[in-house]
Backbone as a ProteinNet text record, in pm:
[ID]
protein_1_A
[PRIMARY]
MTAIIQAAALVKRYGDFQAVDGVDFSVEAGEFFGLLGPNGAGKTSTIKMISCVQPVTGGTLHVAGMDVGSHDRQVKAMLGVVPQDDNLDQDLTVRQNLEVYARYFEIPKAVARERVADGLELMQLAEKADEKIDALSGGMKRRLVIARALVNDPRILILDEPTTGLDPQARHLVWRKLRLLRERGVTILLTTHYMDEAEYLCDRLIIMDHGRALAEGHPRELIARHVGRDVLEMRLSVDENERVVEALRPRLGEGGRIEQIEDVAYAYGVTDEHRRLAEGLIDDPYRVLFRRANLEDVFLTLTGRGLVE
[TERTIARY]
11093.3	10984.4	11027.7	10962.4	10998.5	10883.6	10917	10814.7	10757.8	10624.6	10560.1	10504.4	10479.1	10440	10534.4	10595.9	10691.9	10663.9	10626.7	10602	10704.1	10764.9	10864.2	10834.7	10811.1	10781.7	10669.2	10567.6	10459.6	10373.3	10347.1	10269.2	10163.7	10043.8	9939	9873	9875.6	9811	9703.9	9593.4	9489.1	9483	9548.4	9559.5	9639.9	9580.2	9650	9629.2	9543.4	9514.2	9607.4	9673.6	9765.1	9694.2	9652.5	9577.5	9666.8	9785.8	9884.5	10013.5	10069.4	10177.5	10302	10376.2	10504.3	10492.4	10409.6	10385.1	10486.7	10538.3	10629.1	10561.3	10558.5	10515.5	10556.6	10558.9	10584.9	10491.2	10451.5	10364.9	10441.8	10452.2	10525.3	10438.6	10502.4	10428.3	10355.3	10226.2	10145.7	10091.1	10107.8	10065.2	9924.3	9852.9	9723	9750.8	9743.3	9787.9	9670.9	9655.1	9543.5	9585.3	9497.4	9509.5	9387.7	9408.9	9298.9	9311	9197.8	9198.3	9059.1	9031.4	8900	8880.7	8760	8735.7	8831.9	8890.8	8984.4	9126.5	9154.4	9288.4	9390.2	9343.9	9435.8	9437.6	9351.4	9349.9	9313.2	9200.8	9153.5	9250.8	9311.1	9410.6	9530.1	9570.8	9682.5	9644.5	9522.9	9475.5	9470.6	9425	9415	9551.2	9652.1	9787	9842.5	9820.2	9863.9	9793.5	9666.7	9586.8	9613	9699.1	9733.6	9613.7	9521.2	9406.8	9440.3	9525.1	9571.8	9725.2	9784.7	9931.2	9990.5	10112.1	10185.3	10234.7	10212.2	10260.2	10406.3	10444.4	10581.8	10619.5	10748.1	10796.6	10798.4	10811	10815.8	10714.4	10664.6	10570.8	10597.1	10637.7	10667.8	10577.6	10530.2	10452.3	10526	10563.3	10642.3	10767.2	10827.8	10951.5	10932.2	10808	10782.1	10727.3	10778.7	10726.4	10586.6	10490.4	10350.7	10330.8	10419.5	10405.9	10448.4	10555.4	10609	10566.5	10506.9	10465.2	10320.2	10235.2	10097.8	10020.2	10041	9968.5	10006.7	10137.2	10184.8	10132.9	10129.7	10082.9	9934	9854.4	9710.5	9678.3	9760.3	9733.6	9747.9	9823.2	9844.8	9757.5	9665.4	9578.8	9437.1	9371.4	9227.6	9174.8	9074.5	9027.1	8880.1	8847.8	8709.5	8676.1	8599.2	8567.3	8462.6	8438.4	8337.6	8197.5	8170.8	8037.3	8028.9	7908.2	7884.5	7850.8	7952.6	7931.4	7917.1	7817.4	7788.3	7692.8	7695.7	7606.2	7471.4	7369.9	7238.3	7169.3	7212.3	7147.3	7203.6	7311.5	7375.9	7349.6	7365.9	7355.8	7483.2	7478.7	7595.2	7715.2	7697.2	7806.4	7855.8	7762.2	7799.1	7881	7852.1	7931.8	8079.1	8104.7	8243	8304	8226.9	8278.3	8314.8	8230.9	8261.2	8386.8	8400.5	8519.4	8645.3	8637.4	8754.3	8802.9	8712	8749.6	8843	8827.9	8914.9	9062.3	9085.6	9222.8	9265.1	9178.1	9207.2	9240.5	9165.2	9183.9	9116.9	9185.3	9122.8	8991.4	8896.1	8762	8761.4	8840.2	8842.2	8895.6	9000.6	9057.6	8959.8	8894.3	8796.5	8682.4	8629.7	8519.4	8560.5	8682.6	8732.4	8744.7	8798.7	8816.6	8681.9	8589.7	8456.4	8391.3	8400.5	8342	8409.6	8541	8614.3	8573.5	8560	8523.4	8383.5	8289.4	8151.5	8146.1	8224.4	8229.3	8290.7	8400.9	8469.6	8378	8302.8	8216.9	8075.6	8055.1	7925.9	7813	7841.2	7741.8	7710.1	7758.1	7739.1	7591.1	7506.5	7364.8	7293.2	7360.8	7302.5	7360.9	7437.9	7513.1	7426	7302.4	7217.2	7111.3	7125.2	7032.8	7079.6	6981.4	7015.7	7061.4	7130.7	7192.1	7087.8	6973.1	6871.8	6808.5	6838.4	6787.7	6879.4	6994.6	7093.9	7074.3	7108.3	7112	7236.9	7244.2	7361.9	7489	7482.6	7600.1	7644.9	7549.5	7583.7	7650.3	7600.1	7661.7	7806.7	7834.2	7971.1	8060.3	8009.4	8086	8110.3	8013.6	8030.4	8137.1	8140.2	8243.5	8383	8393.3	8521.4	8556.7	8458	8481.2	8526.5	8467	8505.5	8650.6	8692.1	8829.3	8931.7	8886.2	8977.9	8988.9	8909	8903.5	9040.2	9115.2	9245.5	9358.6	9323.7	9422.8	9526	9481.3	9572.6	9671.7	9788.7	9885.5	9849.8	9782.5	9745.4	9596.2	9525.7	9383.5	9365.1	9302.1	9279.5	9131.8	9104.5	8967.6	8938.8	8846.5	8811.1	8677.2	8682.9	8564.9	8473.3	8523.4	8450.1	8322.9	8307.5	8191.5	8096.1	8108.8	8018.6	7873.1	7788.8	7646.5	7605.1	7698.4	7662	7618.6	7529.7	7491.3	7603.3	7600.6	7713	7743.5	7640.1	7665.4	7740.6	7697.7	7763	7906.4	7926.2	8060.8	8154.8	8108.8	8196.6	8224.3	8128.7	8154.6	8262.3	8251.4	8353.2	8490.2	8492.2	8619.5	8683.1	8603.3	8658.2	8716.9	8649.2	8698.2	8825.5	8834.1	8955.9	9074.4	9050.2	9159.2	9205.4	9113	9149.9	9236.4	9200.4	9281.3	9421.6	9430.1	9561.1	9644.4	9580.9	9651.5	9699.4	9631.4	9671	9785.9	9829.4	9943.1	9909.3	9780.6	9740.8	9776.2	9840	9865.9	9737.9	9693.9	9566.9	9587.9	9536	9540.7	9398.6	9375	9238	9225.1	9116.1	9073.9	8937.9	8917.7	8789.9	8771.2	8644.5	8610.2	8572	8571.4	8540	8670.2	8691.8	8816.3	8827.2	8713.8	8718.3	8760	8719.4	8755.9	8907.8	8962.9	9107.7	9184.9	9135.7	9205.9	9203.7	9094.7	9082.7	9162.7	9164.8	9221.2	9367.7	9409.2	9537.2	9658.1	9761.4	9892.4	9960.7	9950.6	10003.4	9910.3	9922.5	9842.2	9909.1	9864.5	9902.1	9774.7	9785	9675.5	9715.6	9631.8	9659.9	9563.5	9609.4	9523.1	9585.7	9502.9	9547	9666.1	9659.5	9760.2	9887.7	9901.1	10023.7	10000.2	10103.6	10097.8	10135.6	10041.8	10063.7	10126	10094.7	10144.9	10140	10230.5	10235.4	10271.8	10210.6	10245.3	10133.6	10153.7	10050	9942.7	9813.1	9707.9	9734.1	9770.3	9792.5	9912.7	10013	10129.6	10091.6	10008.9	9964.8	9879.6	9793.9	9710.7	9799.4	9896.1	9984.1	10064.9	10108.2	10195.7	10121	9995.8	9928	9821.3	9762.8	9657.2	9672	9759.9	9773.7	9673.6	9668.6	9588.2	9440.7	9409.2	9269.1	9224.5	9092.8	9030.4	8915.1	8901.7	8788.2	8701.5	8577.7	8487.3	8373.1	8355.7	8261.4	8167	8038	7937.5	7909.1	7942.6	7937.5	7833.9	7766.2	7676.6	7763.5	7702.3	7775.8	7842.2	7769.5	7825.4	7928.3	7927.2	8026.1	8156.2	8149.3	8260	8391.4	8396.2	8520.9	8566.1	8472.8	8507.2	8571.1	8514.5	8565.1	8698.8	8705.7	8830.5	8945	8920.7	9028.1	9071.1	8982	9019.3	9104.1	9073.4	9144.2	9280.3	9285.9	9404.2	9536.1	9547.3	9677.3	9714	9617.6	9644.6	9687.6	9679.7	9721.5	9874	9925.7	10070.9	10127.8	10254.8	10323.3	10255.5	10225	10155.9	10004.5	9951.9	9807.7	9755.3	9631.5	9570.7	9419.7	9352.7	9206.7	9165.6	9072	9017.9	8869.6	8823.7	8683.2	8615.4	8505.2	8426.8	8281.5	8240.5	8105.8	8082.5	7983.7	7952.7	8026.8	8122.6	8196.2	8342.8	8400.8	8544.5	8608.8	8720.5	8795.8	8928.1	8954.7	9081.1	9164.4	9287.7	9377.8	9492.2	9547.2	9652.9	9599.3	9483.2	9413.5	9424.8	9389.7	9385.4	9250	9229.8	9106.2	9088.1	9198	9190.3	9122.7	9151.1	9087.7	8936.9	8903.7	8762.4	8687.1	8742.8	8676.4	8660.1	8761.7	8753.5	8640.7	8634.3	8530.7	8391.3	8374	8243.7	8201.3	8300.1	8267.6	8224.4	8267.9	8236.7	8112.5	8072.5	7958	7843	7725.4	7616.3	7552.6	7584.6	7527	7639.7	7662.6	7775.5	7761.8	7640.3	7622.8	7677.7	7714.1	7775.1	7928.8	7980.5	8125.6	8153.3	8235.2	8270.6	8421.9	8465.1	8607.7	8630.6	8708.9	8720.7	8864.7	8891.5	9018.4	9024.3	9137.8	9157	9149.6	9108.1	9096.8	9152	9147.1	9204.8	9128.1	9000.7	8922.5	8975.3	9018.9	9079	9204.7	9286.4	9406.3	9371	9276	9232.7	9185.4	9099.9	9046.6	9152	9244.8	9353.4	9441.8	9469.9	9562	9494.6	9368.9	9302.7	9200.5	9167.2	9069.5	8929.5	8838.2	8698.7	8605.2	8661.1	8576.5	8528.1	8405.6	8348.6	8415.6	8459.7	8520.5	8418.8	8380.8	8281.8	8351.8
10746.1	10713.2	10602.4	10598.1	10500.2	10402.7	10273.6	10171	10186.9	10199.9	10209.3	10073.4	9985.2	9847	9756.8	9660	9571.7	9427.4	9344	9202.2	9120.2	9021.9	8936	8790.5	8708.1	8565	8546	8631	8633.5	8508.3	8444.8	8321	8332.8	8283.8	8269.5	8133.7	8055.7	7923.3	7918.8	7849.8	7818.1	7666.4	7608.7	7463.6	7413.2	7325.4	7272	7356.7	7457.1	7539.4	7659.7	7678	7789.8	7898.2	8004.3	8111.9	8207.8	8232.9	8320.5	8241.5	8235.1	8140.1	8210.2	8276.5	8332.9	8457.9	8553.4	8673.6	8783.2	8848.2	8963.8	9086.7	9196.4	9323.2	9436.4	9556.7	9675	9785.2	9868.9	9983.7	10107.7	10202.7	10325.1	10423.7	10507.9	10610.6	10703.1	10725.9	10811.6	10744.6	10614.4	10541.9	10486.8	10471	10402.6	10263.6	10161.3	10026.6	9929.6	9843.7	9750.5	9605.6	9530.7	9384.7	9324.5	9258.3	9199.9	9049.4	8982.4	8839.3	8784	8662.4	8602	8566.5	8524.5	8479.8	8367.5	8375	8271.9	8292.4	8408	8433.6	8463.2	8508.6	8545.4	8693.6	8772	8916.4	8953.2	8899.4	8935.1	8890.8	8772.6	8727	8820.3	8868.8	8964.8	9092.7	9143.5	9263.6	9244.8	9129.8	9103.6	9100.4	9050.2	9050.6	9192.9	9273.5	9412.7	9488.4	9456.9	9525.2	9469.7	9370.4	9308.3	9236.4	9191.2	9114.5	8965.7	8920.5	8783.3	8783.6	8687.9	8682.7	8629.1	8669.1	8617.5	8477	8384.8	8248.3	8234.8	8300.2	8291.6	8411.9	8430.4	8548.2	8669.4	8785.6	8910	9011.5	9093.4	9199.5	9319.7	9428.5	9552.3	9665.5	9744.2	9865.1	9981.8	10078.7	10193.9	10148.5	10041.5	9990.6	9904.6	9886.7	9808.5	9670.8	9570.2	9435.1	9427.7	9376.3	9374.5	9281.9	9185.2	9094	9155	9232.2	9288.4	9431.9	9499.2	9638.2	9656.7	9562	9565.3	9687.1	9731.1	9847.5	9974.6	9989.9	10107.6	10106.1	9986	9975.5	10006.9	9950.5	9974.9	10122.8	10194.4	10335.3	10421	10372.5	10452.9	10409.4	10315.3	10263.4	10316.1	10335.6	10352.7	10238.2	10166.9	10045.3	10058.8	10035.7	10033.4	9887.9	9818.8	9678.2	9662.5	9537.5	9510.7	9547.4	9520.4	9543.9	9681.3	9741	9868.8	9845.1	9819.6	9782.5	9908	9988.4	10110.7	10080.1	10163.1	10146.9	10211.1	10126.4	10173	10261.9	10253.8	10330.9	10472.1	10500.6	10630.4	10712.7	10842	10927.6	10917.6	10981.4	10983.4	11043.2	11158.4	11224.5	11139.3	11080.9	11000.9	10876.7	10818.2	10704.6	10743.9	10863	10907.6	10947.2	11012.4	11056.1	10937	10833.7	10714	10645.2	10639.2	10576.4	10653	10784.1	10864.6	10831.8	10790.1	10757.6	10637.4	10544.7	10428	10467.5	10579.6	10627	10733.1	10756.1	10854.1	10991.7	11028.9	11158.9	11264.6	11374.2	11479.7	11528.9	11564.7	11598.5	11709.3	11814.3	11927.4	11884.5	11801	11749.4	11657.7	11572	11478	11551.2	11658.3	11734.1	11793.3	11843.3	11902.9	11797.1	11682.4	11574.9	11519.2	11505.9	11458.4	11553.7	11682.9	11782.2	11778.5	11765.2	11757.6	11634.4	11520.7	11397.1	11402.7	11460.1	11472.8	11567.2	11673.3	11767.9	11702.4	11632.2	11565.4	11467.1	11389.8	11285	11333.5	11465.8	11528.2	11470.4	11463.2	11409.9	11509	11632.3	11729.5	11752.6	11752.6	11777.6	11658	11543.1	11422.3	11394	11487.1	11460.6	11412.8	11461.8	11426.9	11321.2	11262.2	11153.5	11020.5	10931	10793.4	10717.7	10606.9	10533.3	10478.2	10434.5	10375.4	10479	10607.6	10711	10734.8	10667.6	10688	10588.3	10631	10538.8	10451.3	10350.9	10265	10341.4	10434.7	10513.4	10601.1	10659.4	10742.9	10659.4	10538.4	10452.4	10420.3	10393.1	10362.4	10484.5	10602.1	10724.5	10750.9	10714.8	10733.2	10638.3	10516.9	10421.1	10473.2	10533.5	10592.4	10709.4	10795.5	10908.8	10860	10753.1	10696.3	10648.8	10589.1	10540	10652.2	10776.9	10890.6	10965.8	10929.8	11004.6	11007.6	10898.7	10894.3	10948.5	11019.5	11079.3	10976.4	10867.4	10756.4	10792.9	10731.8	10741.8	10644.9	10535.2	10431.3	10403.9	10408	10378.2	10246.9	10148.7	10016.5	10003	9978	9971.1	9830.3	9759.7	9624	9629.2	9631.7	9639.9	9755.4	9879.1	9993.7	10033	9995.2	10042.8	9931.7	9814.5	9704.7	9742.1	9724.3	9751.3	9895	9983.5	10123.5	10147.7	10246.9	10284.8	10366.8	10385.2	10453.2	10591.7	10669.2	10803.7	10797.6	10708.6	10696.9	10644.5	10551.3	10499	10608.9	10689.9	10795.8	10902.9	10928.5	11021.8	10968.3	10839.9	10778.8	10782.3	10753.5	10757.5	10895.8	11000.4	11137.4	11167.2	11123.6	11149.2	11070.3	10949.2	10868.8	10928.9	10980	11046.4	11170.3	11241.5	11358.2	11321	11213.1	11167.3	11128.6	11063.1	11025.3	11150.6	11253.7	11378.6	11445.7	11419.1	11473.9	11395	11287.2	11212	11084.7	11049.9	10925.9	10806.6	10705.7	10581.3	10497.7	10447.2	10375.7	10236.2	10137.3	9997.6	9951.6	9903.1	9871.8	9727	9661	9537.2	9562.9	9508.6	9530.4	9421.5	9395.2	9307.4	9387.1	9519.7	9604.1	9641.6	9584.7	9609	9753	9814.3	9953.9	10043.6	10007.6	10082.8	10076.8	9958.3	9941.4	10013.6	10003.8	10067.5	10218.9	10273.9	10418	10471.4	10398.1	10451.5	10417.5	10296.3	10246.2	10296.4	10334.3	10363.2	10232.7	10134.2	10000.4	9900	9774.4	9668.7	9534.3	9437	9298.6	9218.3	9118.2	9023.6	8891.2	8843.9	8721.2	8609.9	8486.9	8370.3	8254.6	8180.7	8066.1	8103.1	8224.1	8264.9	8319.9	8323	8368.9	8496.6	8576.8	8696.4	8660.5	8684.7	8646.2	8759.2	8883.9	8997	9122.1	9216.4	9341.9	9454.1	9572	9685	9786.5	9891.9	9989.9	9923.4	9957.3	9892.3	9895.5	10012.1	10017.8	9934.7	9928.8	9845.1	9697.4	9654.8	9514.4	9481.7	9574.9	9554.2	9536.4	9626.1	9616.8	9488	9447.2	9329.3	9199.7	9189	9059.7	9043.8	9153.9	9137.4	9230.1	9328.7	9419.6	9532.1	9613.2	9736.2	9710.5	9622.7	9605.7	9461.1	9445.1	9312.9	9307.4	9194	9168.5	9063.7	9103	9015.5	8977.2	8846.1	8800.7	8695.5	8715.7	8613.9	8535	8405.5	8322.9	8213.1	8190.4	8072.5	7947.9	7831.1	7706.5	7692.8	7725.7	7708.9	7817.7	7929.7	8034.2	8010	7939.2	7932.5	7894.4	7773.8	7724.4	7811	7853.3	7929.4	8064.6	8133.5	8265.9	8253.2	8160.4	8145.3	8102.8	8009.6	7962.3	8069.6	8160.2	8269.7	8374.2	8397	8500.3	8452.5	8328.6	8282.5	8303.9	8264.7	8282.1	8427.4	8517.7	8659.4	8737.2	8674.5	8742.3	8747.5	8857.7	8873.5	8803.6	8830.3	8771.3	8815.6	8721.7	8750.9	8750.8	8745.5	8739.5	8601.4	8597	8467.5	8480.5	8365.4	8360.5	8270	8318.4	8241.4	8221.1	8097.9	8067.1	8022.8	8090.8	8060.4	8044.2	7916.8	7885.3	7954	8046.7	8106.2	8238	8272.8	8397.9	8367	8434	8422.4	8558.8	8558	8680.1	8670.8	8768.4	8771.8	8886.9	8856.2	8956.7	8983.4	9105.6	9143.2	9172.3	9238.6	9260	9405.6	9426.8	9561	9581.2	9699.5	9728.7	9637.1	9589.4	9495.2	9365.6	9317.7	9196.9	9220.9	9341.5	9373.3	9364.5	9422.7	9422.3	9280.2	9196.6	9056.5	8985.3	9005.5	8940.2	8986	9115.2	9166.1	9112.6	9083.2	9024.8	8880.3	8811.8	8668.4	8643.9	8744.6	8729.8	8814.4	8754	8824	8936.1	8946.7	9050.8	9133.3	9257.7	9338.1	9370.2	9359.3	9386.9	9273.9	9162.6	9052.7	9060.6	9169.8	9193.4	9322.4	9312	9430.2	9447	9558.2	9591.7	9701.2	9672.5	9765.5	9766.9	9868.8	9875.5	9768.1	9707.1	9609.4	9680.3	9608.2	9666.8	9571.7	9613.9	9534.4	9405.1	9404.8	9280.7	9173.2	9211.7	9114.9	9053.7	9135.9	9086.8	8991.3	9032.8	8954.2	8814.2	8811	8682.4	8600.6	8666.6	8595.1	8523.3	8590.5	8535.1	8438.7	8463.5	8382.2	8284.6	8298.3	8208.9	8262.6	8202	8247.4	8155.3	8052.6	7962.9	8029.7	7994.3	8051.7	7994	8083.7	8041.2	8059.4	7948.9	7956.6	7977.6
10543.7	10636.4	10730.4	10848.4	10951.1	10969.4	10981	11000.9	11142.3	11151.2	11281.1	11323.9	11225.2	11251.5	11172.8	11238.7	11172.2	11214	11115.8	11141.3	11063.1	11130.6	11065.7	11103.4	10999.6	11017.4	11120.2	11112.6	11212.1	11202.3	11316.6	11321.1	11430.6	11398.9	11498	11482	11590.9	11591.2	11697.4	11664	11760	11767.1	11866.5	11870.6	11752.8	11672.8	11555.2	11430.9	11440.4	11324	11318.2	11204.8	11186.3	11105.6	11173.5	11110	11035.3	11086.6	11022.4	11013.4	10892.6	10864.9	10809.9	10898.9	10859.3	10773.2	10813.4	10733.8	10768.7	10663.7	10679.4	10617.5	10689.6	10632.6	10725.9	10670.7	10751.7	10707.8	10803.6	10776.3	10816.1	10723.1	10750.2	10827.5	10907.9	10982.1	10886.4	10911.1	10825.7	10701.4	10689.1	10570	10587.7	10476.9	10473.9	10417.2	10502.4	10466.2	10475.2	10374.1	10369.5	10389.9	10455.2	10466.6	10398.6	10284.2	10208.8	10207.3	10189.9	10178.9	10198.7	10149.9	10174.5	10319.4	10355.8	10491.4	10527.2	10647	10691.6	10643	10581.3	10527	10635.1	10752.3	10861	10891.7	10826.5	10847	10990.7	11037.4	11169.7	11278	11261	11358.5	11362	11244.1	11239.5	11311.1	11285.9	11352	11504	11548.4	11691.9	11757.7	11688.2	11744.8	11752.4	11649.1	11651.4	11762.9	11785.7	11888.6	12029.1	12039.8	12169.4	12231.1	12146.4	12193.1	12197.3	12104	12097.6	12100.1	12172.4	12177.2	12047.7	12020.1	11903.7	11933.7	11839.8	11856.9	11817.4	11707.6	11659.8	11577.5	11555.2	11482.5	11573.3	11513.2	11591.8	11537.2	11628.4	11591.6	11681.4	11619.8	11691.8	11644.3	11737.5	11709.6	11773	11689	11735.7	11809.4	11757.9	11815.4	11939.7	11983.9	12105.2	12071.5	12140.1	12123.9	12183.6	12106.4	12153.3	12272.6	12289	12402.2	12534.2	12532.2	12657.5	12683.3	12583.4	12600.3	12556.1	12591.9	12542.9	12591.6	12715.5	12764.4	12689.3	12664.4	12589.8	12446.9	12385.4	12248.1	12240.8	12329.5	12329	12345.8	12423.8	12449.5	12324.2	12224.9	12105.2	11988.1	12013.2	11908	11920.8	11807	11800.4	11716.3	11765.4	11700	11664.9	11536.4	11489.7	11454.6	11541.1	11516.7	11407.3	11367.3	11264.6	11313	11439.3	11493.8	11559.4	11553.5	11618.2	11765.4	11845.1	11985.5	12072.6	12040.2	12113.9	12229.4	12333.4	12447.9	12412.4	12401.4	12357.5	12460.9	12587.2	12694	12707.1	12634.4	12643.2	12516	12527.7	12411.2	12327.7	12212.5	12125.4	12199.5	12260.6	12332.3	12449.8	12523.7	12640.3	12602.2	12486.3	12441.2	12428.5	12379.5	12363.8	12498.2	12584	12712.5	12801.6	12802.1	12882.1	12830	12696.9	12638.1	12678.7	12687.2	12723.9	12864.9	12952.5	13089.6	13097	12999.2	13000.3	12984.7	12923	12898.8	13000.7	13100.9	13206.7	13148.5	13045	12982.7	13069.7	13102.5	13183.5	13121.1	13204.5	13156	13052.8	13076.7	12983.5	12847.5	12848.8	12724.2	12656.3	12734.7	12678.9	12611.1	12675.3	12615.6	12481	12474.7	12349.6	12240.9	12275.8	12176.1	12131.7	12224.4	12188.9	12090.3	12119.2	12029.1	11892.5	11890.9	11764	11683.5	11752.6	11684.5	11625.4	11700.9	11650.7	11531.9	11535.6	11425.1	11301.5	11321.2	11210.5	11139.7	11216.9	11160.2	11132.1	11136.3	11106.4	11192.2	11323.5	11417	11528	11517.6	11624.8	11653.9	11549.8	11570.3	11635.3	11638	11697.2	11835.8	11892.5	12014.5	12130.4	12139.6	12254.5	12221	12103.6	12065	12120.4	12142.9	12180.6	12055.7	12074.2	11964	11867.4	11919.5	11830.1	11738.2	11757.5	11667.8	11548.7	11546.3	11439.9	11327.2	11206	11093.1	11101.9	11014.8	11014.1	10984.4	10889.9	10856	10972	11044.6	11160.2	11268.1	11290.6	11393	11357.3	11229.8	11191.3	11210.1	11176.5	11197.9	11344.6	11427.8	11571.6	11626.5	11577.3	11621.1	11583.2	11463.7	11423	11514.4	11542.7	11632.4	11770.1	11817.5	11947.7	11946.1	11832.6	11823.5	11821	11798	11789.1	11921.3	12020.7	12145	12215.6	12209.3	12277	12190.9	12080.9	11990.9	11945.7	11880.6	11849.2	11738.8	11746.1	11636.9	11525.2	11562.3	11464.6	11477.5	11365.8	11361	11288	11354.2	11296.7	11262.9	11133.5	11084.6	11032.4	11098.1	11057	10985.4	10849.5	10765	10806	10798.2	10855	10781.3	10653.1	10577.6	10536.1	10596	10562	10591.4	10491	10509.4	10486.2	10453.9	10433	10288.1	10271.2	10136.1	10071.3	9938.2	9870.9	9925.9	9960	10012.7	10145	10234.9	10364.6	10349.5	10257.2	10234.1	10189.5	10094.2	10042.2	10147.8	10235	10344	10437.2	10473.9	10559.2	10490.6	10359.7	10286.7	10296.2	10277.9	10283.4	10420.6	10525.7	10661.7	10688.3	10636.9	10658.4	10584.1	10463.7	10390.6	10464.4	10526.2	10603.1	10723.4	10790.5	10904.3	10859.7	10744.6	10691.4	10662.3	10607	10580.7	10708.9	10817.9	10947.4	11011	10946.6	10996.6	11069.8	11078.1	11144.1	11054.1	11109.2	11037.7	11043	10927.7	10922.7	10866.1	10937	10895.8	10867.9	10746.9	10700.3	10658	10703.4	10639.8	10577.2	10458.7	10388.2	10283.5	10252.4	10141	10016.8	10028.4	9914.9	9843.9	9724.4	9654.9	9606.6	9568.9	9526.9	9642.7	9764	9882.4	9905.8	9897.2	9916.1	9806.5	9682.5	9570.2	9583.7	9635.6	9649.8	9768.4	9878.7	10002.9	10029.1	9990.2	10038.8	9960.3	10035.8	9974.9	9936.7	10022.9	9996.2	10063.8	10022.1	10084.7	10062.7	10142.9	10117.8	10097.7	10013.3	9991.1	10055.6	10145.4	10221.4	10179.7	10195.8	10177.8	10252.6	10326.5	10405.6	10493.7	10551.8	10648.2	10589.9	10458.2	10395.4	10315	10302.3	10219.6	10076.9	9983.3	9843.1	9761.3	9796	9717.1	9804.1	9774.7	9847	9751.8	9768.5	9686	9678.6	9600.5	9573.6	9486.8	9505.4	9425.8	9275.2	9220.2	9074.3	9032.7	9117.5	9088.5	9083.2	9177.8	9179.6	9058	9017.9	8898.9	8775.8	8758	8641.9	8642.2	8758.9	8770.2	8744.9	8793.1	8792.2	8682.8	8634.1	8533.8	8414.3	8419.5	8306.9	8312.9	8207.3	8210.6	8186.2	8089.3	8046.2	8056.7	8067.9	8076.5	7977.9	7909.6	7823.6	7890.2	7925.1	7998.1	7903.9	7878.8	7777.1	7834	7815.6	7849.3	7723	7728.7	7607.2	7618	7507.1	7498.8	7479	7492.5	7481.1	7344.3	7237.9	7104.5	7069.5	7142.5	7117.9	7193	7301.6	7395.7	7329.5	7273.3	7215.2	7098.5	7015.1	6896.4	6932.4	7030.6	7068.1	7140.7	7235.1	7312.5	7222.6	7133.6	7045.5	6946.1	6911	6819.9	6893.2	7019.2	7095.9	7149.1	7194.6	7268.2	7193	7067.5	6999.4	6971.3	6982	6954.5	7078.4	7195.6	7317.6	7322.9	7371	7379.1	7500.7	7526.9	7639.3	7768.7	7854.7	7979.7	7967.6	7844.6	7825.4	7859.9	7906.1	7941	7939.5	7934	7939.3	8053.4	8132.1	8244.3	8220.1	8228.5	8203.1	8331.6	8367.3	8484.7	8439.6	8422.8	8372.9	8239.2	8231.1	8101.6	8076.8	8163.1	8148.5	8124.1	8024.9	7996.3	8021.4	8092.1	8121.3	8045.5	7960.2	7887.8	7941	7981.1	8038.9	7939.6	7949.7	7857.8	7719	7714.2	7587.2	7541.8	7417.1	7357.6	7290.8	7234.3	7164.1	7042.6	6987.4	6875.1	6917	7037.2	7088.3	7111.1	7159.3	7177.8	7045.4	6939.8	6809.5	6758	6779.6	6737.2	6811.1	6942.3	7022.7	6980.3	6957.3	6917.3	6780.9	6695	6566.2	6575.3	6681.8	6697.7	6783.4	6860.8	6950.5	6897	6885.8	6818.2	6897.3	7025.6	7109.9	7173.3	7127	7179.6	7328.6	7384.2	7526.7	7613.8	7549.1	7624.7	7621.5	7566.5	7563.1	7640.1	7744.3	7824	7821.4	7765.9	7762.5	7866.1	7970.8	8083.1	8136.8	8218.8	8287	8397.2	8412.3	8518.7	8653.2	8755.8	8888.8	8994.1	9118.5	9227.5	9249.1	9217.5	9233.1	9137.6	9018	8925.6	8986.4	9050.5	9116.6	9228.6	9311.2	9426.2	9381.8	9280.2	9234.4	9161.2	9093	9026.5	9129.2	9240.4	9340	9436.6	9472.1	9575.6	9518.9	9388.2	9328.8	9339.5	9263	9260	9338.1	9399.2	9479.7	9605.3	9651.6	9769.9	9893.2	9984.6	10110.2	10220.6	10287.2	10396.1	10529.2
[MASK]
+++++++++++++++++++++++++++++++++++++++++++++++++++++++++++++++++++++++++++++++++++++++++++++++++++++++++++++++++++++++++++++++++++++++++++++++++++++++++++++++++++++++++++++++++++++++++++++++++++++++++++++++++++++++++++++++++++++++++++++++++++++++++++++++++++++++++++++++++++++++++++++++++++++++++++++++++++++

């Protein structure tokens, strides 16, 4: 596979603030790649540099072999961008929103009509083509923004938190359509705060914090590397806390650990034997949860559980 996005020692500064601090990553053509991190991690600044909205402060950034600083028009022409906000024109119909967008790329009318029809069909909006925007649900608006980003037939689709605020049915519909686009060969770059979304969709991802890349790999690979297969999650009373933790800690194997956050203890590197021990020490089995580790465990392990404002 060939890298279609290549960042090396990438830096973005706003005055004295360094938003991106020497990040390296590459995205292969046709890959579904994620950028994860808490607020202020540098994800949006990275996306803006790739989209040629903000200039690169330091390092190098190439898209399809082109430097984003010297070939910004060519790079923009091959991108489809789905922003966080549904910045649709409220005075236009669903179809007109797509047709007007096509004009920015000087797409011939006949080609534009075909692409608009294809996009509406793909996103299951064909029946809403002549409706005004305020007649759409939140999920329909997000699907329309994605359809708009596809009008110029992009090689790379950039999604900035595409399913925020959607109900589960709408989220899963969007996921299915994004997987279909990936199967068609579109390279997709995703930022999201939904760890289940990243785990389900991404072939690879990086986790960022304070402008730096902390880890990179396939979601299941990162889970195995940083937290292991299973997690024991226990809600403990004050008098149980020390007794349960001290009983479990010496029985954990190499790489096992316990993390305590207020009244909840998380034990990593555990087995069913540890679950049985915990259930014997805690009087309420519903306060013991033995589950498979997930990407959210990795995220919180690497970036911490403190709230980032």
